[in-house]
C-alpha positions as CSV (number, residue, x, y, z in Angstrom):
1,X,0.0,0.0,0.0
2,X,1.4,3.4,-0.9
3,X,2.0,6.0,1.7
4,X,-0.6,8.7,2.1
5,X,0.1,12.2,1.0
6,X,-0.5,14.7,3.8
7,X,-0.5,18.4,3.3
8,X,0.2,20.9,6.1
9,X,-1.9,24.1,5.9
10,X,0.2,27.0,7.1
11,X,-1.7,29.2,9.5
12,X,1.4,31.3,10.1
13,X,2.4,29.4,13.2
14,X,6.0,29.3,14.5
15,X,6.2,25.5,14.4
16,X,4.6,24.8,11.0
17,X,7.9,23.7,9.5
18,X,8.3,21.1,12.3
19,X,4.9,19.6,11.5
20,X,6.1,19.0,7.9
21,X,9.3,17.5,9.2
22,X,7.5,15.2,11.7
23,X,5.4,13.9,8.8
24,X,8.5,13.4,6.6
25,X,10.1,11.5,9.5
26,X,7.1,9.1,9.5
27,X,7.9,8.5,5.8
28,X,4.9,10.2,4.1
29,X,4.9,12.6,1.1
30,X,4.2,16.0,2.6
31,X,4.0,19.6,1.5
32,X,3.4,22.9,3.4
33,X,0.8,25.1,1.6
34,X,-0.4,28.6,2.5
35,X,-3.9,28.8,3.9
36,X,-5.1,30.8,0.9
37,X,-4.4,27.9,-1.5
38,X,-7.4,27.0,-3.6
39,X,-9.0,23.8,-2.3
40,X,-9.2,22.5,-5.9
41,X,-5.4,22.7,-6.0
42,X,-4.9,20.5,-3.0
43,X,-4.0,16.9,-3.7
44,X,-3.9,15.1,-0.3
45,X,-5.1,12.0,1.6
46,X,-5.1,14.1,4.8
47,X,-4.6,17.6,6.1
48,X,-2.9,19.2,9.1
49,X,-4.2,22.6,10.0
50,X,-1.2,24.2,11.7
51,X,-1.2,26.5,14.7
52,X,-1.0,30.2,14.3
53,X,-1.3,33.5,15.9
54,X,-4.9,34.5,15.1
55,X,-8.3,33.2,14.1
56,X,-8.5,36.2,11.8
57,X,-5.7,34.7,9.6
58,X,-7.0,31.2,8.8
59,X,-7.5,31.9,5.1
60,X,-9.6,29.3,3.4
61,X,-9.5,26.7,6.2
62,X,-13.3,26.4,6.3
63,X,-13.3,25.2,2.7
64,X,-10.6,22.6,3.5
65,X,-13.0,20.9,5.9
66,X,-15.2,19.9,2.9
67,X,-12.4,18.1,1.1
68,X,-13.5,14.7,2.5
69,X,-10.1,13.8,3.8
70,X,-9.0,13.3,7.4
71,X,-8.1,16.6,9.2
72,X,-5.8,17.1,12.2
73,X,-6.0,20.5,13.8
74,X,-3.1,21.6,16.0
75,X,-3.6,24.4,18.6
76,X,-5.2,27.2,16.4
77,X,-6.2,24.4,14.0
78,X,-8.2,22.7,16.7
79,X,-9.7,25.9,17.8
80,X,-10.7,26.8,14.2
81,X,-12.4,23.4,13.7
82,X,-14.3,23.8,17.0
83,X,-15.5,27.3,16.3
84,X,-16.3,26.6,12.6
85,X,-18.5,23.7,13.5
86,X,-20.4,25.3,16.4
87,X,-18.2,24.8,19.4
88,X,-16.9,27.6,21.6
89,X,-13.3,29.1,22.0
90,X,-12.4,31.5,24.7
91,X,-9.3,33.0,26.2
92,X,-7.6,30.6,28.5
93,X,-6.5,31.3,32.1
94,X,-2.9,30.4,31.2
95,X,-1.3,32.2,28.3
96,X,2.1,31.4,26.9
97,X,3.8,28.0,26.5
98,X,4.1,25.6,29.3
99,X,4.4,21.9,30.0
100,X,1.0,20.4,30.5
101,X,0.2,16.9,31.8
102,X,-2.7,15.7,29.5
103,X,-5.1,12.9,30.6
104,X,-6.4,10.7,27.8
105,X,-10.1,10.1,28.3
106,X,-10.7,7.6,25.4
107,X,-8.1,4.9,25.0
108,X,-9.9,3.7,21.8
109,X,-9.5,7.0,20.0
110,X,-7.5,6.5,16.8
111,X,-5.5,9.7,17.2
112,X,-4.6,9.9,20.9
113,X,-5.9,6.7,22.5
114,X,-2.4,5.0,22.2
115,X,-1.1,7.7,24.6
116,X,-3.3,6.6,27.5
117,X,-3.4,7.0,30.3
118,X,-1.6,10.3,29.7
119,X,1.3,12.2,28.3
120,X,3.4,15.4,28.9
121,X,2.9,18.0,26.3
122,X,4.0,21.5,25.3
123,X,1.1,23.8,24.8
124,X,-0.2,27.3,24.8
125,X,-3.5,28.1,26.3
126,X,-3.9,31.7,25.4
127,X,-7.0,30.5,23.6
128,X,-8.7,27.2,24.1
129,X,-11.8,25.2,23.2
130,X,-14.3,25.5,26.1
131,X,-17.1,23.6,24.3
132,X,-16.6,20.9,21.6
133,X,-19.0,21.0,18.6
134,X,-21.9,18.7,18.5
135,X,-20.9,15.2,17.4
136,X,-17.3,15.5,18.8
137,X,-15.9,13.5,21.7
138,X,-13.5,15.1,24.1
139,X,-10.7,12.7,24.1
140,X,-8.2,14.4,26.4
141,X,-8.2,17.0,29.2
142,X,-5.9,18.5,31.8
143,X,-6.0,20.5,34.9
144,X,-5.5,23.6,32.7
145,X,-8.1,22.9,30.0
146,X,-11.2,20.8,29.6
147,X,-10.6,20.1,25.9
148,X,-7.0,19.2,25.2
149,X,-8.1,16.9,22.3
150,X,-11.3,16.1,20.5
151,X,-12.4,13.7,17.7
152,X,-15.3,13.2,15.3
153,X,-14.4,9.8,13.9
154,X,-17.4,9.7,11.5
155,X,-16.0,12.7,9.6
156,X,-12.3,12.0,10.4
157,X,-11.9,15.4,12.1
158,X,-9.4,15.5,15.0
159,X,-7.6,18.1,17.0
160,X,-5.1,18.6,19.8
161,X,-4.5,21.8,21.8
162,X,-0.8,20.9,22.3
163,X,2.1,20.8,19.8
164,X,3.0,17.2,19.0
165,X,5.7,18.4,16.6
166,X,8.0,20.0,19.2
167,X,10.7,18.1,21.2
168,X,9.2,19.2,24.5
169,X,6.2,17.0,23.9
170,X,6.6,13.4,24.9
171,X,5.4,10.9,22.3
172,X,4.4,13.7,19.9
173,X,5.7,11.7,16.9
174,X,3.2,8.9,17.9
175,X,0.3,11.4,17.3
176,X,1.6,11.9,13.7
177,X,2.0,8.2,13.2
178,X,-1.5,7.6,14.4
179,X,-2.8,10.3,12.0
180,X,-1.0,8.7,9.1
181,X,-2.8,5.4,10.0
182,X,-6.1,7.3,9.9
183,X,-5.2,8.7,6.5
184,X,-4.4,5.2,5.1
């Protein structure tokens, strides 16, 4: 079976290039595209919506949710998916980046279940999902945030608040490996 092609959508985050590298390290064909890329020009078996500084700068991300491929939202990408589909995002009590101990709530979840019972992550909580959209399952939480990860497996939409692509996150590469499996 050929490896899936996974495109990283650049929402102007500081770690976007690391997401592309993490996927290359798993052995998949990957490319980083600007978030204003026409959806018709995207040839992918899966998409990663990167983190970024502002919900005002997500370009055409709403259109990418209709491409009928699995989507993984990271930080701002998670928040965008939640807000776009009827969830709620608010400012968090903890700004800036910090180590966060995440509890996995669903050990059957295809994205984060393998990390159960928990993992140490690197995350910013300047903004966070406070209410997941209808149909989504909250798959991880922490003492800092009630929605550290969420999934809607029927539509293959996934998101994590933390940054699995950075070295400070334990077992972050496993998240990318799991997403590649979803895209297969």
